[in-house]
C-alpha positions in Angstrom: -74.7 59.9 197.5 -76.2 60.9 200.8 -77.1 64.0 199.2 -78.5 62.4 196.4 -80.7 59.8 198.6 -82.2 63.0 200.5 -83.3 64.5 197.7 -84.9 61.5 195.9 -86.6 61.0 199.1 -87.4 64.9 199.3 -89.2 64.2 195.7 -91.0 61.6 196.7 -92.9 62.8 199.2 -93.4 65.9 197.3 -94.7 63.6 194.9 -97.3 61.6 197.1 -98.0 65.2 198.9 -98.9 66.7 195.5 -101.5 63.5 194.9 -103.1 63.4 198.1 -103.8 67.3 197.6 -105.1 66.0 194.3 -107.0 63.0 195.6 -108.6 65.2 197.9 -110.2 67.2 195.2 -112.0 64.1 194.5 -112.7 62.6 197.3 -114.0 65.5 199.5 -116.9 66.2 197.2 -118.1 62.8 196.8 -118.3 62.8 200.9 -120.3 66.2 201.2 -122.6 64.6 198.5 -123.2 62.0 200.9 -123.2 63.6 204.0 -125.9 66.3 202.4 -128.2 63.5 201.6 -128.1 62.6 205.3 -128.9 66.4 206.3 -132.5 68.5 206.5 -132.9 71.2 204.1 -133.1 73.4 207.1 -129.7 72.5 208.4 -128.6 73.2 204.7 -129.8 76.6 205.0 -128.8 77.3 208.1 -125.4 76.1 208.6 -124.3 75.3 205.1 -122.6 71.8 203.9 -120.0 70.3 206.5 -118.7 66.8 206.1 -120.1 66.0 209.6 -124.2 67.7 209.7 -124.8 68.5 213.2 -128.4 66.4 213.1 -128.7 63.6 210.7 -131.7 63.2 208.6 -133.0 60.2 206.6 -135.9 62.7 205.2 -134.5 62.9 201.9 -134.7 58.8 201.2 -138.1 58.3 203.1 -139.2 60.8 200.1 -137.9 58.8 197.7 -138.6 55.2 198.9 -142.1 56.7 200.1 -143.6 54.3 197.2 -140.7 51.8 197.2 -141.9 49.6 194.6 -141.2 52.3 192.0 -137.3 52.5 192.7 -136.8 48.9 192.8 -139.0 48.4 189.4 -136.8 51.2 188.3 -133.1 49.9 189.7 -134.0 46.3 187.7 -134.9 48.1 184.6 -131.5 49.8 184.7 -129.5 47.3 185.4 -130.9 44.8 183.3 -130.3 46.8 180.3 -127.6 48.1 180.9 -125.9 44.7 181.7 -127.5 42.7 178.9 -127.2 46.1 176.6 -123.3 46.3 177.7 -123.2 42.6 176.6 -124.5 43.4 173.3 -122.9 46.4 172.7 -119.0 44.8 173.3 -120.0 42.1 171.4 -121.2 43.7 168.2 -119.0 46.4 168.0 -116.1 43.9 168.5 -117.4 42.1 165.7 -117.6 44.9 163.4 -114.4 46.2 164.4 -112.3 42.8 164.2 -113.9 42.6 160.2 -112.5 46.2 159.6 -109.2 45.5 160.9 -108.5 43.0 158.5 -106.6 44.3 155.6 -108.2 41.3 154.0 -111.4 42.2 154.1 -112.8 43.3 150.3 -115.3 46.1 151.6 -113.5 47.7 154.8 -112.7 50.8 153.3 -116.3 51.5 152.3 -117.9 50.1 155.8 -115.1 52.2 157.6 -115.7 55.3 155.7 -119.8 54.5 156.4 -118.9 54.0 159.9 -117.1 57.3 160.3 -119.7 59.1 158.4 -122.2 58.8 161.1 -120.3 60.4 163.5 -120.6 63.7 161.7 -123.9 63.8 160.4 -127.4 61.7 162.0 -130.6 61.2 160.1 -132.4 63.5 162.9 -134.6 62.8 165.8 -137.7 62.8 163.9 -136.9 60.1 161.3 -135.3 58.1 164.0 -138.7 58.0 165.8 -140.8 57.0 162.8 -138.4 54.6 161.8 -137.9 53.3 165.5 -141.9 53.3 166.1 -143.6 52.4 163.0 -141.6 50.5 161.4 -139.5 48.4 164.0 -142.6 48.6 166.6 -140.4 49.3 169.6 -142.5 52.3 171.3 -143.0 51.3 175.2 -140.5 48.3 174.7 -137.6 47.1 176.7 -135.9 46.3 173.0 -135.8 49.9 172.4 -133.2 50.5 175.4 -131.5 47.6 174.2 -130.7 48.5 170.6 -131.1 51.9 170.6 -127.5 52.7 172.0 -126.2 49.5 170.5 -123.3 50.5 168.2 -120.9 53.8 168.6 -118.7 54.9 165.8 -116.0 56.1 168.0 -115.6 52.8 169.8 -115.7 51.0 167.0 -112.9 52.9 165.6 -111.1 52.5 169.1 -111.5 48.5 168.9 -110.6 48.2 165.2 -107.2 50.3 166.2 -106.5 47.9 169.3 -106.9 45.0 166.6 -104.5 46.2 164.3 -101.9 45.8 166.5 -102.6 42.3 167.0 -99.7 40.0 165.0 -101.6 38.9 161.8 -99.1 35.7 162.3 -101.6 34.6 165.1 -104.8 34.8 162.6 -103.1 33.1 159.9 -102.1 30.4 161.9 -105.1 29.7 163.8 -106.5 29.5 160.1 -103.9 26.8 158.6 -105.2 24.8 162.0 -108.8 25.4 160.6 -110.0 27.7 163.2 -113.2 29.9 161.6 -113.9 33.5 162.1 -115.8 33.5 165.1 -113.2 30.9 166.7 -110.5 33.1 166.0 -112.5 36.3 167.2 -114.0 34.7 170.7 -110.9 32.3 171.7 -107.9 34.6 170.3 -109.0 37.9 169.5 -110.8 38.7 172.6 -108.7 37.2 175.3 -105.8 39.1 174.0 -108.1 42.4 173.6 -109.0 42.3 177.4 -107.7 46.1 178.2 -110.1 47.5 175.1 -112.8 45.3 175.9 -113.1 46.1 179.4 -113.0 50.1 178.4 -115.5 50.4 176.4 -117.6 47.9 178.4 -117.1 50.4 181.1 -118.1 53.6 178.7 -120.9 51.3 177.9 -122.4 50.2 181.0 -122.1 54.1 182.5 -123.9 55.6 179.5 -126.7 52.9 179.4 -126.8 53.5 183.4 -127.1 57.3 183.2 -129.8 56.5 180.0 -133.0 58.9 180.5 -133.3 60.7 176.8 -134.8 57.8 175.4 -137.3 56.9 178.1 -138.5 60.9 177.9 -138.8 59.7 173.6 -139.9 56.7 173.7 -141.3 55.5 177.1 -144.8 56.0 178.7 -145.3 53.3 180.4 -144.3 53.5 183.8 -143.2 50.0 184.5 -140.2 50.5 181.7 -138.6 53.7 183.6 -135.2 53.8 184.1 -133.7 55.2 187.6 -132.4 58.2 186.3 -135.9 59.1 184.5 -137.9 57.7 187.5 -135.4 60.3 189.9 -135.9 63.1 187.5 -140.1 62.3 187.5 -140.1 62.5 191.4 -137.7 65.9 191.9 -140.3 67.5 189.2 -142.8 66.4 191.8 -141.6 67.6 194.9 -140.8 70.8 193.5 -144.2 70.9 192.0 -145.6 70.8 195.3 -143.4 72.9 197.2 -144.3 75.8 194.6 -147.9 75.2 195.0 -147.5 75.1 198.4 -145.9 78.5 198.7 -147.7 80.2 195.8 -151.3 79.3 196.7 -152.6 81.0 199.9 -154.1 79.3 202.6 -152.5 75.6 201.7 -149.5 75.8 203.7 -151.2 74.5 206.8 -152.4 71.4 205.1 -148.6 70.1 204.2 -145.5 70.0 205.9 -142.6 71.4 203.8 -140.0 69.8 205.9 -141.4 66.8 204.8 -140.6 67.7 201.0 -137.0 68.3 200.9 -135.6 69.8 197.6 -131.5 70.2 198.6 -130.9 67.1 200.2 -133.3 65.2 197.9 -130.7 66.1 194.9 -127.9 64.7 197.0 -130.0 61.4 198.3 -131.0 60.9 194.5 -127.2 61.5 193.0 -126.3 58.5 196.0 -128.9 56.2 194.7 -128.1 56.9 191.0 -124.1 56.9 191.3 -123.2 54.6 193.7 -123.3 51.7 192.0 -120.8 52.7 189.4 -118.6 53.8 192.1 -118.3 50.2 193.2 -118.3 49.0 189.8 -115.5 51.2 188.6 -112.7 49.4 190.5 -113.2 46.0 188.7 -112.2 47.8 185.5 -109.7 50.5 186.5 -106.5 48.5 185.8 -107.6 48.0 182.2 -108.8 51.5 181.8 -105.5 53.4 180.5 -104.1 50.3 178.9 -107.4 50.2 176.8 -107.3 53.6 175.9 -103.8 54.3 175.3 -102.9 51.5 173.2 -106.4 51.8 171.0 -105.5 55.4 170.0 -102.3 55.5 169.1 -102.9 54.5 165.8 -105.9 56.5 163.1 
């Protein structure tokens, strides 16, 4: 018995050490990114990256917030479109998936094939651009950020598979009590499907928070720039100025390159862009694994 207890304790210690090492592989890079954002470019080039820099510097953040109104506006646009768009996407995809999960729905197979077909083939960028701009008139509109990524075929299939595992007797009993389809969905199906809704909502939120391609194609007004697109533009502007100063003789004395960071600026942008998502993720964590595994057991 004593030997068995010692063996079990040794195995637990080994497992804990293994997972601590695995966690370090994730935690240390994040810490390096944060500390590097508070380090000057000169310090990085001379001494490399370190968890505790010799000299703390705010130059990278000062460069980003040189015009704070741009960052605040981009944060507002990104947060607004991410939150509202995630709610809309989750509800719309949930309604579609619920319809496809009902075996008494006459056109279930046809619509399921149509949804699956869009995963394999798409209309292309040019037809989509012409339709969204010339037919719907969504160019330079916040609606393009809300409606274009509204549905995802793979997410619909995951939610449909999850809904199929809910006993049909629950729905039938609700119908006997006089409940309509919408009431069944919002009062019965939705509470029972929190794991899959939370998982899909997290994916939608991450996708919309990191959105920049839609802005590149459809948006020209700076007030509608998302955070990711604005940070990319700032980085391109700084790199352009640095290359201009280096390559054009006689102008380097007019601009101090120390005030135009390059390496630390990238890490400061990462902190600004990824920070809110790191804070949001723990609220979805308890549903994350369950939602993925249960929603993808059956095809």
